[in-house]
C-alpha positions in Angstrom: 70.0 0.7 -24.1 69.0 -1.5 -26.8 70.9 -4.2 -27.0 73.0 -4.1 -23.7 72.4 -6.6 -21.3 71.7 -5.9 -18.0 73.7 -7.1 -14.5 71.7 -7.9 -11.9 73.0 -7.5 -8.5 74.9 -10.2 -6.3 75.3 -11.8 -10.6 78.8 -13.4 -11.3 79.2 -15.2 -14.8 79.7 -19.2 -14.2 79.7 -19.1 -10.5 76.9 -20.7 -8.9 75.7 -19.3 -5.7 73.1 -20.1 -3.6 71.1 -17.2 -1.3 69.5 -18.9 1.6 69.1 -18.9 5.3 70.7 -21.6 7.5 67.3 -22.9 9.0 65.1 -22.3 5.9 64.0 -25.5 5.3 63.1 -24.8 1.3 67.3 -23.6 1.3 67.9 -26.9 3.1 66.2 -28.8 -0.5 68.7 -26.8 -2.3 71.5 -28.0 -0.5 70.7 -31.8 -0.2 70.2 -31.0 -4.3 73.7 -29.2 -5.0 75.6 -32.0 -2.6 73.6 -34.6 -4.0 74.7 -34.1 -7.7 78.5 -32.8 -6.7 78.0 -29.1 -7.8 80.2 -26.4 -6.2 78.8 -23.2 -5.1 78.9 -20.5 -2.4 76.5 -19.3 -0.3 75.2 -15.9 0.0 73.2 -15.7 3.5 70.1 -13.7 4.2 69.0 -13.5 7.7 65.3 -13.7 8.0 64.7 -12.9 11.3 66.8 -10.1 10.6 64.9 -8.6 7.2 67.7 -9.4 5.7 65.4 -11.2 2.7 63.6 -7.4 2.2 66.8 -5.9 1.6 66.3 -4.0 -1.9 69.1 -5.6 -3.9 68.2 -8.8 -2.6 64.5 -8.0 -3.8 65.7 -6.6 -7.0 67.2 -10.1 -7.7 64.2 -12.1 -6.6 61.1 -9.6 -6.2 59.3 -12.3 -3.6 61.7 -11.8 -1.0 61.9 -15.5 -0.4 64.7 -17.4 0.0 66.5 -19.8 -1.6 67.2 -18.2 -4.9 69.5 -19.6 -7.0 71.7 -18.0 -9.7 73.5 -20.3 -11.9 75.8 -18.8 -15.1 73.6 -15.7 -15.3 70.0 -17.2 -14.8 68.1 -16.6 -11.4 66.3 -19.3 -10.0 63.2 -19.7 -7.4 60.9 -21.6 -5.4 62.9 -24.8 -4.2 60.9 -27.3 -6.3 61.7 -25.7 -9.1 65.5 -24.9 -8.4 65.7 -29.1 -7.6 64.1 -30.2 -11.1 66.0 -27.3 -12.7 69.6 -29.2 -11.0 68.3 -32.2 -12.3 67.6 -31.7 -16.0 70.7 -29.2 -16.0 73.2 -31.8 -13.9 71.4 -34.9 -14.5 73.3 -38.1 -12.6 72.2 -38.9 -10.2 69.0 -38.5 -11.1 66.4 -37.3 -8.6 63.3 -38.8 -10.5 62.7 -42.3 -11.7 62.3 -43.3 -15.1 58.7 -43.8 -16.0 56.1 -40.9 -15.4 54.0 -43.1 -12.7 57.0 -43.6 -10.8 57.8 -39.8 -11.2 54.0 -38.9 -10.5 54.2 -40.9 -7.1 57.8 -39.0 -6.0 56.4 -35.8 -6.8 53.3 -36.0 -5.3 55.4 -37.1 -1.7 57.6 -34.3 -1.9 54.5 -32.1 -2.7 52.8 -33.2 0.7 55.7 -31.4 2.3 56.4 -28.8 -0.2 52.8 -27.7 -0.7 51.0 -29.1 2.2 52.6 -28.8 5.3 55.3 -26.1 5.1 53.8 -23.2 3.4 51.8 -22.9 6.4 54.2 -23.5 8.7 56.8 -21.4 7.8 58.4 -18.6 9.2 56.2 -15.6 8.0 53.0 -17.7 9.3 54.2 -18.2 12.7 55.1 -14.5 13.1 51.7 -14.1 11.9 50.2 -16.2 13.9 52.3 -14.3 17.3 51.9 -11.0 15.7 49.4 -9.4 14.8 46.8 -12.7 16.3 48.7 -12.8 20.0 49.4 -16.7 20.2 51.0 -17.9 22.5 54.2 -20.2 22.3 52.3 -23.5 23.0 49.5 -22.6 20.7 52.2 -21.7 17.2 53.9 -25.3 18.7 50.4 -27.3 18.6 49.9 -25.2 15.0 53.1 -26.3 13.9 53.0 -29.9 15.0 49.2 -30.4 13.7 49.9 -29.6 10.5 53.0 -31.5 10.2 51.5 -34.7 11.8 48.6 -34.8 9.4 51.0 -34.7 6.9 53.3 -37.5 8.3 50.1 -39.6 8.7 49.6 -39.5 4.8 53.5 -39.9 3.9 53.9 -42.7 6.4 50.7 -44.9 5.0 52.3 -44.6 1.8 55.4 -45.3 2.0 54.5 -48.6 4.5 52.6 -49.7 1.9 53.7 -49.4 -1.4 56.7 -51.5 -2.6 58.6 -49.2 -4.5 59.6 -47.6 -1.0 63.2 -49.0 -0.8 66.1 -47.8 1.5 64.9 -44.4 0.6 61.5 -42.8 -0.5 62.0 -44.7 -3.8 64.2 -47.4 -4.5 67.5 -47.2 -3.0 68.8 -44.4 -4.0 67.7 -40.8 -2.3 65.4 -38.3 -5.1 63.2 -35.7 -4.7 61.4 -37.2 -2.6 64.1 -37.6 0.0 65.4 -34.3 -0.7 62.1 -32.9 0.9 61.6 -35.5 3.6 64.5 -34.8 5.3 64.2 -30.9 5.9 60.8 -31.3 7.1 62.0 -34.3 9.8 64.6 -31.7 11.1 62.0 -28.9 11.7 59.9 -32.1 13.5 63.1 -32.6 15.7 63.0 -28.9 16.4 59.4 -28.3 17.2 59.2 -31.8 19.5 56.8 -33.3 17.6 56.7 -37.2 18.3 57.9 -39.3 15.7 57.0 -42.4 17.3 54.0 -42.7 14.7 56.7 -43.0 11.5 59.0 -46.0 11.6 59.5 -45.7 8.1 59.5 -41.9 7.8 62.5 -42.4 10.7 64.2 -45.3 9.1 64.4 -43.4 5.7 65.4 -40.2 7.4 68.8 -42.3 9.1 69.5 -43.8 5.4 69.6 -39.9 4.2 71.1 -38.5 7.3 74.3 -41.5 6.9 74.7 -40.0 3.6 77.6 -36.7 3.4 75.0 -34.9 1.1 72.4 -34.9 3.4 74.4 -34.0 6.8 76.8 -31.5 5.4 73.5 -29.3 4.1 72.0 -29.5 8.2 71.3 -26.3 9.1 73.8 -26.7 11.7 76.7 -27.0 9.6 76.1 -23.7 7.6 78.4 -20.6 7.9 75.8 -18.4 8.8 74.4 -21.2 11.7 73.9 -19.2 15.1 
């Protein structure tokens, strides 16, 4: 009826809930962001390999049927970069983006190399499509996966190594949006045994990030649904 509120499935007022999957690099990004902001939240796992993201209840929450989704005070947010920037605007300390426009564009560009160029063609549903119906064997799938990571990492390494704004982290000496995107992709690269020797700057930044609890505690192996 007109004027009545509609409560979506899983919705709990004033409770932040992260819907994700332990192996999802997009959900990994949001876990890092929540940890860096010091925001308490609960986990609602959806097993992507078993089709949990296609459950009718979850599709009512997120019609795209992907993870992550974040519930915050009655709002439902989707897409990891949108969620991370929402968190940065809503809970501004510590900031994920620099003060000036040019530096913000630089950080966003680094983040988008991962989130827009590498990840979309290396995610689980693409790999599944390569295996079936295309029929690619595991060696071909691994070659595909590592080709696209290496292509992106070649660019990121060159940008970071040659830019005076690179510090302990991707931009300066505090972690931000670029690091939030880079770390999950590095974990994926390790899982697929990509040779990381050509990327000394990336490896150094990854090590600096993983020395922080916010990153280490977000690692897939530490999640409640890890297998």
